[in-house]
PDB file of N, CA, C and O in Angstrom:
ATOM      1  N   MET A   1     107.139 158.289  77.596  1.00  0.00           N
ATOM      2  CA  MET A   1     106.165 158.640  78.612  1.00  0.00           C
ATOM      3  C   MET A   1     104.823 158.891  77.927  1.00  0.00           C
ATOM      4  O   MET A   1     104.774 159.592  76.916  1.00  0.00           O
ATOM      5  N   PRO A   2     103.732 158.332  78.458  1.00  0.00           N
ATOM      6  CA  PRO A   2     102.410 158.570  77.872  1.00  0.00           C
ATOM      7  C   PRO A   2     102.037 160.049  77.974  1.00  0.00           C
ATOM      8  O   PRO A   2     102.452 160.756  78.892  1.00  0.00           O
ATOM      9  N   ARG A   3     101.248 160.486  77.012  1.00  0.00           N
ATOM     10  CA  ARG A   3     100.796 161.876  76.989  1.00  0.00           C
ATOM     11  C   ARG A   3      99.273 161.905  77.073  1.00  0.00           C
ATOM     12  O   ARG A   3      98.596 160.965  76.657  1.00  0.00           O
ATOM     13  N   LEU A   4      98.757 162.982  77.609  1.00  0.00           N
ATOM     14  CA  LEU A   4      97.322 163.202  77.706  1.00  0.00           C
ATOM     15  C   LEU A   4      97.028 164.528  77.031  1.00  0.00           C
ATOM     16  O   LEU A   4      97.691 165.532  77.290  1.00  0.00           O
ATOM     17  N   SER A   5      96.030 164.523  76.165  1.00  0.00           N
ATOM     18  CA  SER A   5      95.680 165.739  75.443  1.00  0.00           C
ATOM     19  C   SER A   5      94.184 165.977  75.570  1.00  0.00           C
ATOM     20  O   SER A   5      93.386 165.052  75.420  1.00  0.00           O
ATOM     21  N   ILE A   6      93.806 167.223  75.846  1.00  0.00           N
ATOM     22  CA  ILE A   6      92.390 167.586  75.900  1.00  0.00           C
ATOM     23  C   ILE A   6      92.183 168.835  75.057  1.00  0.00           C
ATOM     24  O   ILE A   6      93.085 169.661  74.915  1.00  0.00           O
ATOM     25  N   ASP A   7      91.002 168.960  74.509  1.00  0.00           N
ATOM     26  CA  ASP A   7      90.655 170.142  73.728  1.00  0.00           C
ATOM     27  C   ASP A   7      89.990 171.160  74.648  1.00  0.00           C
ATOM     28  O   ASP A   7      88.980 170.867  75.288  1.00  0.00           O
ATOM     29  N   ILE A   8      90.564 172.350  74.705  1.00  0.00           N
ATOM     30  CA  ILE A   8      89.977 173.440  75.475  1.00  0.00           C
ATOM     31  C   ILE A   8      90.040 174.703  74.620  1.00  0.00           C
ATOM     32  O   ILE A   8      90.826 174.802  73.678  1.00  0.00           O
ATOM     33  N   THR A   9      89.204 175.646  74.972  1.00  0.00           N
ATOM     34  CA  THR A   9      89.184 176.906  74.231  1.00  0.00           C
ATOM     35  C   THR A   9      90.411 177.739  74.621  1.00  0.00           C
ATOM     36  O   THR A   9      91.018 177.509  75.667  1.00  0.00           O
ATOM     37  N   PRO A  10      90.763 178.697  73.780  1.00  0.00           N
ATOM     38  CA  PRO A  10      91.874 179.589  74.150  1.00  0.00           C
ATOM     39  C   PRO A  10      91.617 180.309  75.486  1.00  0.00           C
ATOM     40  O   PRO A  10      92.547 180.539  76.259  1.00  0.00           O
ATOM     41  N   GLU A  11      90.364 180.658  75.746  1.00  0.00           N
ATOM     42  CA  GLU A  11      90.025 181.323  77.006  1.00  0.00           C
ATOM     43  C   GLU A  11      90.250 180.390  78.189  1.00  0.00           C
ATOM     44  O   GLU A  11      90.791 180.803  79.215  1.00  0.00           O
ATOM     45  N   GLN A  12      89.832 179.127  78.048  1.00  0.00           N
ATOM     46  CA  GLN A  12      90.049 178.154  79.117  1.00  0.00           C
ATOM     47  C   GLN A  12      91.545 177.949  79.354  1.00  0.00           C
ATOM     48  O   GLN A  12      91.987 177.813  80.495  1.00  0.00           O
ATOM     49  N   HIS A  13      92.313 177.928  78.275  1.00  0.00           N
ATOM     50  CA  HIS A  13      93.763 177.767  78.406  1.00  0.00           C
ATOM     51  C   HIS A  13      94.363 178.935  79.179  1.00  0.00           C
ATOM     52  O   HIS A  13      95.208 178.735  80.051  1.00  0.00           O
ATOM     53  N   GLN A  14      93.934 180.145  78.865  1.00  0.00           N
ATOM     54  CA  GLN A  14      94.449 181.321  79.563  1.00  0.00           C
ATOM     55  C   GLN A  14      94.046 181.312  81.034  1.00  0.00           C
ATOM     56  O   GLN A  14      94.842 181.674  81.901  1.00  0.00           O
ATOM     57  N   GLN A  15      92.803 180.895  81.316  1.00  0.00           N
ATOM     58  CA  GLN A  15      92.356 180.803  82.708  1.00  0.00           C
ATOM     59  C   GLN A  15      93.195 179.789  83.468  1.00  0.00           C
ATOM     60  O   GLN A  15      93.658 180.058  84.577  1.00  0.00           O
ATOM     61  N   LEU A  16      93.384 178.637  82.873  1.00  0.00           N
ATOM     62  CA  LEU A  16      94.160 177.580  83.508  1.00  0.00           C
ATOM     63  C   LEU A  16      95.601 178.032  83.735  1.00  0.00           C
ATOM     64  O   LEU A  16      96.180 177.778  84.792  1.00  0.00           O
ATOM     65  N   LYS A  17      96.162 178.688  82.756  1.00  0.00           N
ATOM     66  CA  LYS A  17      97.529 179.193  82.851  1.00  0.00           C
ATOM     67  C   LYS A  17      97.645 180.216  83.988  1.00  0.00           C
ATOM     68  O   LYS A  17      98.606 180.190  84.758  1.00  0.00           O
ATOM     69  N   ALA A  18      96.665 181.110  84.085  1.00  0.00           N
ATOM     70  CA  ALA A  18      96.682 182.135  85.130  1.00  0.00           C
ATOM     71  C   ALA A  18      96.516 181.521  86.517  1.00  0.00           C
ATOM     72  O   ALA A  18      97.229 181.886  87.452  1.00  0.00           O
ATOM     73  N   ILE A  19      95.579 180.595  86.647  1.00  0.00           N
ATOM     74  CA  ILE A  19      95.347 179.954  87.943  1.00  0.00           C
ATOM     75  C   ILE A  19      96.589 179.193  88.383  1.00  0.00           C
ATOM     76  O   ILE A  19      96.978 179.255  89.549  1.00  0.00           O
ATOM     77  N   ALA A  20      97.209 178.480  87.458  1.00  0.00           N
ATOM     78  CA  ALA A  20      98.431 177.737  87.780  1.00  0.00           C
ATOM     79  C   ALA A  20      99.536 178.697  88.206  1.00  0.00           C
ATOM     80  O   ALA A  20     100.233 178.452  89.191  1.00  0.00           O
ATOM     81  N   ALA A  21      99.692 179.783  87.466  1.00  0.00           N
ATOM     82  CA  ALA A  21     100.739 180.756  87.790  1.00  0.00           C
ATOM     83  C   ALA A  21     100.512 181.373  89.170  1.00  0.00           C
ATOM     84  O   ALA A  21     101.460 181.563  89.933  1.00  0.00           O
ATOM     85  N   LEU A  22      99.264 181.682  89.486  1.00  0.00           N
ATOM     86  CA  LEU A  22      98.956 182.246  90.802  1.00  0.00           C
ATOM     87  C   LEU A  22      99.257 181.262  91.923  1.00  0.00           C
ATOM     88  O   LEU A  22      99.502 181.659  93.062  1.00  0.00           O
ATOM     89  N   SER A  23      99.234 179.971  91.589  1.00  0.00           N
ATOM     90  CA  SER A  23      99.556 178.928  92.561  1.00  0.00           C
ATOM     91  C   SER A  23     101.048 178.625  92.582  1.00  0.00           C
ATOM     92  O   SER A  23     101.506 177.798  93.370  1.00  0.00           O
ATOM     93  N   GLY A  24     101.808 179.295  91.714  1.00  0.00           N
ATOM     94  CA  GLY A  24     103.239 179.054  91.644  1.00  0.00           C
ATOM     95  C   GLY A  24     103.594 177.733  90.992  1.00  0.00           C
ATOM     96  O   GLY A  24     104.630 177.138  91.292  1.00  0.00           O
ATOM     97  N   LYS A  25     102.724 177.275  90.091  1.00  0.00           N
ATOM     98  CA  LYS A  25     102.917 175.979  89.457  1.00  0.00           C
ATOM     99  C   LYS A  25     102.834 176.112  87.944  1.00  0.00           C
ATOM    100  O   LYS A  25     102.334 177.104  87.413  1.00  0.00           O
ATOM    101  N   THR A  26     103.335 175.094  87.268  1.00  0.00           N
ATOM    102  CA  THR A  26     103.119 175.009  85.832  1.00  0.00           C
ATOM    103  C   THR A  26     101.712 174.473  85.611  1.00  0.00           C
ATOM    104  O   THR A  26     101.086 173.961  86.539  1.00  0.00           O
ATOM    105  N   ILE A  27     101.217 174.587  84.391  1.00  0.00           N
ATOM    106  CA  ILE A  27      99.897 174.030  84.086  1.00  0.00           C
ATOM    107  C   ILE A  27      99.898 172.535  84.384  1.00  0.00           C
ATOM    108  O   ILE A  27      98.956 172.019  84.987  1.00  0.00           O
ATOM    109  N   LYS A  28     100.945 171.844  83.967  1.00  0.00           N
ATOM    110  CA  LYS A  28     101.036 170.396  84.206  1.00  0.00           C
ATOM    111  C   LYS A  28     100.972 170.084  85.698  1.00  0.00           C
ATOM    112  O   LYS A  28     100.208 169.213  86.114  1.00  0.00           O
ATOM    113  N   GLU A  29     101.760 170.779  86.503  1.00  0.00           N
ATOM    114  CA  GLU A  29     101.764 170.536  87.946  1.00  0.00           C
ATOM    115  C   GLU A  29     100.391 170.809  88.547  1.00  0.00           C
ATOM    116  O   GLU A  29      99.897 170.032  89.364  1.00  0.00           O
ATOM    117  N   TYR A  30      99.778 171.915  88.140  1.00  0.00           N
ATOM    118  CA  TYR A  30      98.474 172.294  88.679  1.00  0.00           C
ATOM    119  C   TYR A  30      97.404 171.263  88.325  1.00  0.00           C
ATOM    120  O   TYR A  30      96.637 170.835  89.188  1.00  0.00           O
ATOM    121  N   VAL A  31      97.357 170.868  87.057  1.00  0.00           N
ATOM    122  CA  VAL A  31      96.336 169.914  86.613  1.00  0.00           C
ATOM    123  C   VAL A  31      96.531 168.564  87.288  1.00  0.00           C
ATOM    124  O   VAL A  31      95.560 167.959  87.744  1.00  0.00           O
ATOM    125  N   LEU A  32      97.765 168.080  87.360  1.00  0.00           N
ATOM    126  CA  LEU A  32      98.005 166.788  88.005  1.00  0.00           C
ATOM    127  C   LEU A  32      97.646 166.835  89.482  1.00  0.00           C
ATOM    128  O   LEU A  32      97.047 165.897  90.009  1.00  0.00           O
ATOM    129  N   GLU A  33      98.008 167.920  90.149  1.00  0.00           N
ATOM    130  CA  GLU A  33      97.698 168.052  91.571  1.00  0.00           C
ATOM    131  C   GLU A  33      96.194 168.065  91.819  1.00  0.00           C
ATOM    132  O   GLU A  33      95.712 167.468  92.782  1.00  0.00           O
ATOM    133  N   ARG A  34      95.457 168.748  90.946  1.00  0.00           N
ATOM    134  CA  ARG A  34      94.015 168.876  91.122  1.00  0.00           C
ATOM    135  C   ARG A  34      93.237 167.653  90.659  1.00  0.00           C
ATOM    136  O   ARG A  34      92.158 167.374  91.183  1.00  0.00           O
ATOM    137  N   SER A  35      93.767 166.922  89.687  1.00  0.00           N
ATOM    138  CA  SER A  35      92.985 165.834  89.097  1.00  0.00           C
ATOM    139  C   SER A  35      93.251 164.467  89.702  1.00  0.00           C
ATOM    140  O   SER A  35      92.396 163.585  89.614  1.00  0.00           O
ATOM    141  N   LEU A  36      94.397 164.269  90.307  1.00  0.00           N
ATOM    142  CA  LEU A  36      94.694 162.962  90.888  1.00  0.00           C
ATOM    143  C   LEU A  36      94.422 162.992  92.382  1.00  0.00           C
ATOM    144  O   LEU A  36      94.779 163.952  93.065  1.00  0.00           O
ATOM    145  N   PRO A  37      93.791 161.943  92.890  1.00  0.00           N
ATOM    146  CA  PRO A  37      93.503 161.913  94.326  1.00  0.00           C
ATOM    147  C   PRO A  37      94.793 161.869  95.138  1.00  0.00           C
ATOM    148  O   PRO A  37      95.847 161.467  94.647  1.00  0.00           O
ATOM    149  N   ASP A  38      94.682 162.284  96.367  1.00  0.00           N
ATOM    150  CA  ASP A  38      95.838 162.332  97.253  1.00  0.00           C
ATOM    151  C   ASP A  38      96.114 160.945  97.826  1.00  0.00           C
ATOM    152  O   ASP A  38      96.055 160.734  99.037  1.00  0.00           O
ATOM    153  N   LEU A  39      96.411 160.017  96.941  1.00  0.00           N
ATOM    154  CA  LEU A  39      96.721 158.655  97.349  1.00  0.00           C
ATOM    155  C   LEU A  39      98.184 158.378  97.059  1.00  0.00           C
ATOM    156  O   LEU A  39      98.733 158.888  96.083  1.00  0.00           O
ATOM    157  N   PRO A  40      98.820 157.574  97.899  1.00  0.00           N
ATOM    158  CA  PRO A  40     100.207 157.232  97.610  1.00  0.00           C
ATOM    159  C   PRO A  40     100.298 156.413  96.331  1.00  0.00           C
ATOM    160  O   PRO A  40      99.501 155.503  96.103  1.00  0.00           O
ATOM    161  N   ILE A  41     101.269 156.747  95.508  1.00  0.00           N
ATOM    162  CA  ILE A  41     101.475 156.011  94.266  1.00  0.00           C
ATOM    163  C   ILE A  41     102.732 155.180  94.443  1.00  0.00           C
ATOM    164  O   ILE A  41     103.813 155.720  94.676  1.00  0.00           O
ATOM    165  N   ASN A  42     102.590 153.881  94.334  1.00  0.00           N
ATOM    166  CA  ASN A  42     103.713 152.979  94.543  1.00  0.00           C
ATOM    167  C   ASN A  42     103.744 151.992  93.398  1.00  0.00           C
ATOM    168  O   ASN A  42     102.894 151.106  93.312  1.00  0.00           O
ATOM    169  N   SER A  43     104.719 152.141  92.520  1.00  0.00           N
ATOM    170  CA  SER A  43     104.794 151.268  91.350  1.00  0.00           C
ATOM    171  C   SER A  43     105.141 149.835  91.721  1.00  0.00           C
ATOM    172  O   SER A  43     104.982 148.927  90.906  1.00  0.00           O
ATOM    173  N   GLU A  44     105.612 149.625  92.944  1.00  0.00           N
ATOM    174  CA  GLU A  44     105.944 148.270  93.370  1.00  0.00           C
ATOM    175  C   GLU A  44     104.784 147.607  94.107  1.00  0.00           C
ATOM    176  O   GLU A  44     104.938 146.512  94.648  1.00  0.00           O
ATOM    177  N   MET A  45     103.646 148.250  94.130  1.00  0.00           N
ATOM    178  CA  MET A  45     102.475 147.704  94.798  1.00  0.00           C
ATOM    179  C   MET A  45     101.940 146.530  93.983  1.00  0.00           C
ATOM    180  O   MET A  45     101.888 146.590  92.755  1.00  0.00           O
ATOM    181  N   SER A  46     101.546 145.473  94.671  1.00  0.00           N
ATOM    182  CA  SER A  46     100.986 144.320  93.966  1.00  0.00           C
ATOM    183  C   SER A  46      99.572 144.647  93.500  1.00  0.00           C
ATOM    184  O   SER A  46      98.962 145.611  93.962  1.00  0.00           O
ATOM    185  N   GLU A  47      99.063 143.838  92.586  1.00  0.00           N
ATOM    186  CA  GLU A  47      97.692 144.042  92.109  1.00  0.00           C
ATOM    187  C   GLU A  47      96.703 143.920  93.252  1.00  0.00           C
ATOM    188  O   GLU A  47      95.728 144.669  93.319  1.00  0.00           O
ATOM    189  N   GLU A  48      96.949 142.980  94.151  1.00  0.00           N
ATOM    190  CA  GLU A  48      96.049 142.782  95.292  1.00  0.00           C
ATOM    191  C   GLU A  48      96.038 144.011  96.203  1.00  0.00           C
ATOM    192  O   GLU A  48      94.982 144.430  96.677  1.00  0.00           O
ATOM    193  N   GLU A  49      97.224 144.585  96.444  1.00  0.00           N
ATOM    194  CA  GLU A  49      97.303 145.780  97.281  1.00  0.00           C
ATOM    195  C   GLU A  49      96.617 146.969  96.607  1.00  0.00           C
ATOM    196  O   GLU A  49      95.926 147.752  97.259  1.00  0.00           O
ATOM    197  N   ALA A  50      96.816 147.090  95.304  1.00  0.00           N
ATOM    198  CA  ALA A  50      96.173 148.177  94.562  1.00  0.00           C
ATOM    199  C   ALA A  50      94.660 148.027  94.598  1.00  0.00           C
ATOM    200  O   ALA A  50      93.941 149.008  94.787  1.00  0.00           O
ATOM    201  N   LEU A  51      94.174 146.802  94.418  1.00  0.00           N
ATOM    202  CA  LEU A  51      92.735 146.557  94.466  1.00  0.00           C
ATOM    203  C   LEU A  51      92.186 146.857  95.858  1.00  0.00           C
ATOM    204  O   LEU A  51      91.103 147.429  95.986  1.00  0.00           O
ATOM    205  N   ALA A  52      92.918 146.479  96.896  1.00  0.00           N
ATOM    206  CA  ALA A  52      92.476 146.753  98.265  1.00  0.00           C
ATOM    207  C   ALA A  52      92.378 148.257  98.507  1.00  0.00           C
ATOM    208  O   ALA A  52      91.439 148.715  99.158  1.00  0.00           O
ATOM    209  N   GLN A  53      93.333 149.029  97.992  1.00  0.00           N
ATOM    210  CA  GLN A  53      93.272 150.489  98.141  1.00  0.00           C
ATOM    211  C   GLN A  53      92.090 151.074  97.384  1.00  0.00           C
ATOM    212  O   GLN A  53      91.427 151.992  97.865  1.00  0.00           O
ATOM    213  N   LEU A  54      91.831 150.535  96.193  1.00  0.00           N
ATOM    214  CA  LEU A  54      90.696 151.014  95.406  1.00  0.00           C
ATOM    215  C   LEU A  54      89.386 150.718  96.122  1.00  0.00           C
ATOM    216  O   LEU A  54      88.505 151.575  96.184  1.00  0.00           O
ATOM    217  N   VAL A  55      89.252 149.515  96.660  1.00  0.00           N
ATOM    218  CA  VAL A  55      88.040 149.137  97.394  1.00  0.00           C
ATOM    219  C   VAL A  55      87.851 150.063  98.596  1.00  0.00           C
ATOM    220  O   VAL A  55      86.744 150.541  98.843  1.00  0.00           O
ATOM    221  N   ALA A  56      88.924 150.315  99.340  1.00  0.00           N
ATOM    222  CA  ALA A  56      88.836 151.195 100.510  1.00  0.00           C
ATOM    223  C   ALA A  56      88.448 152.620 100.103  1.00  0.00           C
ATOM    224  O   ALA A  56      87.700 153.291 100.814  1.00  0.00           O
ATOM    225  N   PHE A  57      88.954 153.072  98.968  1.00  0.00           N
ATOM    226  CA  PHE A  57      88.648 154.416  98.473  1.00  0.00           C
ATOM    227  C   PHE A  57      87.187 154.530  98.043  1.00  0.00           C
ATOM    228  O   PHE A  57      86.534 155.539  98.309  1.00  0.00           O
ATOM    229  N   LEU A  58      86.675 153.489  97.377  1.00  0.00           N
ATOM    230  CA  LEU A  58      85.317 153.535  96.833  1.00  0.00           C
ATOM    231  C   LEU A  58      84.235 153.143  97.833  1.00  0.00           C
ATOM    232  O   LEU A  58      83.085 153.551  97.675  1.00  0.00           O
ATOM    233  N   LYS A  59      84.573 152.366  98.853  1.00  0.00           N
ATOM    234  CA  LYS A  59      83.574 151.829  99.780  1.00  0.00           C
ATOM    235  C   LYS A  59      82.653 152.899 100.371  1.00  0.00           C
ATOM    236  O   LYS A  59      81.435 152.730 100.307  1.00  0.00           O
ATOM    237  N   PRO A  60      83.171 153.992 100.941  1.00  0.00           N
ATOM    238  CA  PRO A  60      82.251 154.990 101.512  1.00  0.00           C
ATOM    239  C   PRO A  60      81.341 155.636 100.471  1.00  0.00           C
ATOM    240  O   PRO A  60      80.205 155.999 100.778  1.00  0.00           O
ATOM    241  N   ARG A  61      81.830 155.779  99.247  1.00  0.00           N
ATOM    242  CA  ARG A  61      81.014 156.370  98.188  1.00  0.00           C
ATOM    243  C   ARG A  61      79.899 155.418  97.765  1.00  0.00           C
ATOM    244  O   ARG A  61      78.765 155.841  97.536  1.00  0.00           O
ATOM    245  N   ILE A  62      80.225 154.148  97.665  1.00  0.00           N
ATOM    246  CA  ILE A  62      79.223 153.143  97.299  1.00  0.00           C
ATOM    247  C   ILE A  62      78.167 153.045  98.386  1.00  0.00           C
ATOM    248  O   ILE A  62      76.972 152.988  98.093  1.00  0.00           O
ATOM    249  N   GLU A  63      78.604 153.026  99.646  1.00  0.00           N
ATOM    250  CA  GLU A  63      77.657 152.940 100.758  1.00  0.00           C
ATOM    251  C   GLU A  63      76.729 154.156 100.785  1.00  0.00           C
ATOM    252  O   GLU A  63      75.532 154.015 101.037  1.00  0.00           O
ATOM    253  N   ALA A  64      77.264 155.330 100.530  1.00  0.00           N
ATOM    254  CA  ALA A  64      76.437 156.543 100.499  1.00  0.00           C
ATOM    255  C   ALA A  64      75.413 156.457  99.376  1.00  0.00           C
ATOM    256  O   ALA A  64      74.255 156.830  99.564  1.00  0.00           O
ATOM    257  N   ALA A  65      75.824 155.974  98.221  1.00  0.00           N
ATOM    258  CA  ALA A  65      74.899 155.832  97.090  1.00  0.00           C
ATOM    259  C   ALA A  65      73.811 154.818  97.409  1.00  0.00           C
ATOM    260  O   ALA A  65      72.648 155.024  97.061  1.00  0.00           O
ATOM    261  N   GLU A  66      74.179 153.725  98.068  1.00  0.00           N
ATOM    262  CA  GLU A  66      73.188 152.705  98.430  1.00  0.00           C
ATOM    263  C   GLU A  66      72.178 153.239  99.439  1.00  0.00           C
ATOM    264  O   GLU A  66      71.034 152.786  99.466  1.00  0.00           O
ATOM    265  N   ARG A  67      72.589 154.196 100.268  1.00  0.00           N
ATOM    266  CA  ARG A  67      71.671 154.818 101.235  1.00  0.00           C
ATOM    267  C   ARG A  67      70.821 155.899 100.580  1.00  0.00           C
ATOM    268  O   ARG A  67      69.970 156.506 101.230  1.00  0.00           O
ATOM    269  N   GLY A  68      71.050 156.134  99.304  1.00  0.00           N
ATOM    270  CA  GLY A  68      70.286 157.151  98.590  1.00  0.00           C
ATOM    271  C   GLY A  68      70.863 158.541  98.707  1.00  0.00           C
ATOM    272  O   GLY A  68      70.224 159.517  98.313  1.00  0.00           O
ATOM    273  N   GLU A  69      72.054 158.642  99.239  1.00  0.00           N
ATOM    274  CA  GLU A  69      72.709 159.940  99.385  1.00  0.00           C
ATOM    275  C   GLU A  69      73.376 160.307  98.068  1.00  0.00           C
ATOM    276  O   GLU A  69      74.578 160.116  97.883  1.00  0.00           O
ATOM    277  N   VAL A  70      72.576 160.830  97.172  1.00  0.00           N
ATOM    278  CA  VAL A  70      73.083 161.212  95.857  1.00  0.00           C
ATOM    279  C   VAL A  70      72.810 162.690  95.630  1.00  0.00           C
ATOM    280  O   VAL A  70      71.944 163.284  96.272  1.00  0.00           O
ATOM    281  N   SER A  71      73.545 163.255  94.729  1.00  0.00           N
ATOM    282  CA  SER A  71      73.397 164.669  94.408  1.00  0.00           C
ATOM    283  C   SER A  71      72.354 164.844  93.312  1.00  0.00           C
ATOM    284  O   SER A  71      72.292 164.052  92.372  1.00  0.00           O
ATOM    285  N   ASN A  72      71.551 165.866  93.435  1.00  0.00           N
ATOM    286  CA  ASN A  72      70.589 166.203  92.393  1.00  0.00           C
ATOM    287  C   ASN A  72      71.162 167.234  91.427  1.00  0.00           C
ATOM    288  O   ASN A  72      70.461 167.722  90.540  1.00  0.00           O
ATOM    289  N   SER A  73      72.440 167.561  91.605  1.00  0.00           N
ATOM    290  CA  SER A  73      73.091 168.547  90.742  1.00  0.00           C
ATOM    291  C   SER A  73      73.259 167.999  89.335  1.00  0.00           C
ATOM    292  O   SER A  73      73.534 166.816  89.138  1.00  0.00           O
ATOM    293  N   THR A  74      73.090 168.878  88.373  1.00  0.00           N
ATOM    294  CA  THR A  74      73.349 168.504  86.987  1.00  0.00           C
ATOM    295  C   THR A  74      74.842 168.666  86.716  1.00  0.00           C
ATOM    296  O   THR A  74      75.571 169.246  87.520  1.00  0.00           O
ATOM    297  N   PHE A  75      75.284 168.149  85.576  1.00  0.00           N
ATOM    298  CA  PHE A  75      76.680 168.321  85.195  1.00  0.00           C
ATOM    299  C   PHE A  75      77.020 169.803  85.095  1.00  0.00           C
ATOM    300  O   PHE A  75      78.094 170.232  85.518  1.00  0.00           O
ATOM    301  N   ALA A  76      76.105 170.575  84.538  1.00  0.00           N
ATOM    302  CA  ALA A  76      76.329 172.019  84.398  1.00  0.00           C
ATOM    303  C   ALA A  76      76.488 172.683  85.767  1.00  0.00           C
ATOM    304  O   ALA A  76      77.331 173.564  85.934  1.00  0.00           O
ATOM    305  N   ASP A  77      75.675 172.261  86.757  1.00  0.00           N
ATOM    306  CA  ASP A  77      75.789 172.804  88.113  1.00  0.00           C
ATOM    307  C   ASP A  77      77.170 172.519  88.700  1.00  0.00           C
ATOM    308  O   ASP A  77      77.815 173.406  89.259  1.00  0.00           O
ATOM    309  N   ILE A  78      77.607 171.283  88.566  1.00  0.00           N
ATOM    310  CA  ILE A  78      78.903 170.874  89.108  1.00  0.00           C
ATOM    311  C   ILE A  78      80.031 171.626  88.418  1.00  0.00           C
ATOM    312  O   ILE A  78      80.978 172.076  89.063  1.00  0.00           O
ATOM    313  N   LYS A  79      79.921 171.756  87.109  1.00  0.00           N
ATOM    314  CA  LYS A  79      80.937 172.473  86.336  1.00  0.00           C
ATOM    315  C   LYS A  79      81.023 173.932  86.791  1.00  0.00           C
ATOM    316  O   LYS A  79      82.119 174.469  86.955  1.00  0.00           O
ATOM    317  N   GLN A  80      79.874 174.568  86.993  1.00  0.00           N
ATOM    318  CA  GLN A  80      79.860 175.965  87.436  1.00  0.00           C
ATOM    319  C   GLN A  80      80.451 176.100  88.833  1.00  0.00           C
ATOM    320  O   GLN A  80      81.217 177.028  89.091  1.00  0.00           O
ATOM    321  N   LYS A  81      80.108 175.186  89.735  1.00  0.00           N
ATOM    322  CA  LYS A  81      80.671 175.225  91.087  1.00  0.00           C
ATOM    323  C   LYS A  81      82.182 175.071  91.043  1.00  0.00           C
ATOM    324  O   LYS A  81      82.902 175.754  91.772  1.00  0.00           O
ATOM    325  N   ALA A  82      82.661 174.176  90.191  1.00  0.00           N
ATOM    326  CA  ALA A  82      84.107 173.961  90.063  1.00  0.00           C
ATOM    327  C   ALA A  82      84.789 175.213  89.540  1.00  0.00           C
ATOM    328  O   ALA A  82      85.858 175.588  90.020  1.00  0.00           O
ATOM    329  N   ARG A  83      84.181 175.855  88.566  1.00  0.00           N
ATOM    330  CA  ARG A  83      84.756 177.099  88.030  1.00  0.00           C
ATOM    331  C   ARG A  83      84.799 178.181  89.100  1.00  0.00           C
ATOM    332  O   ARG A  83      85.814 178.857  89.268  1.00  0.00           O
ATOM    333  N   ASN A  84      83.696 178.340  89.822  1.00  0.00           N
ATOM    334  CA  ASN A  84      83.639 179.359  90.866  1.00  0.00           C
ATOM    335  C   ASN A  84      84.672 179.082  91.952  1.00  0.00           C
ATOM    336  O   ASN A  84      85.332 180.000  92.439  1.00  0.00           O
ATOM    337  N   TRP A  85      84.807 177.813  92.327  1.00  0.00           N
ATOM    338  CA  TRP A  85      85.748 177.436  93.373  1.00  0.00           C
ATOM    339  C   TRP A  85      87.187 177.663  92.922  1.00  0.00           C
ATOM    340  O   TRP A  85      88.009 178.160  93.691  1.00  0.00           O
ATOM    341  N   SER A  86      87.495 177.299  91.671  1.00  0.00           N
ATOM    342  CA  SER A  86      88.874 177.430  91.200  1.00  0.00           C
ATOM    343  C   SER A  86      89.276 178.888  91.002  1.00  0.00           C
ATOM    344  O   SER A  86      90.464 179.210  91.036  1.00  0.00           O
ATOM    345  N   LEU A  87      88.313 179.764  90.799  1.00  0.00           N
ATOM    346  CA  LEU A  87      88.620 181.181  90.608  1.00  0.00           C
ATOM    347  C   LEU A  87      88.622 181.951  91.920  1.00  0.00           C
ATOM    348  O   LEU A  87      89.016 183.117  91.963  1.00  0.00           O
ATOM    349  N   ALA A  88      88.183 181.299  92.983  1.00  0.00           N
ATOM    350  CA  ALA A  88      88.111 181.972  94.290  1.00  0.00           C
ATOM    351  C   ALA A  88      89.476 182.099  94.928  1.00  0.00           C
ATOM    352  O   ALA A  88      89.596 182.639  96.028  1.00  0.00           O
TER     353      ALA A  88
END
């Protein structure tokens, strides 16, 4: 099975561990639930079907960007909002 590894500080690890525990999940369960979109995963899906799902998923975002509906938030702003939201 493929593995994913990220470097985080001991404090970030403890925060993640606590948040996962409060959710009744393991760190792995919590991270996977939060990081993967709520799309059905079907290993028997053809490439064409997978591409069609990707196009449908991205289409509204692309259209919004083409209309100029973009965020002026910096990466730091988004990161802070995510931290505040996850600790709420």
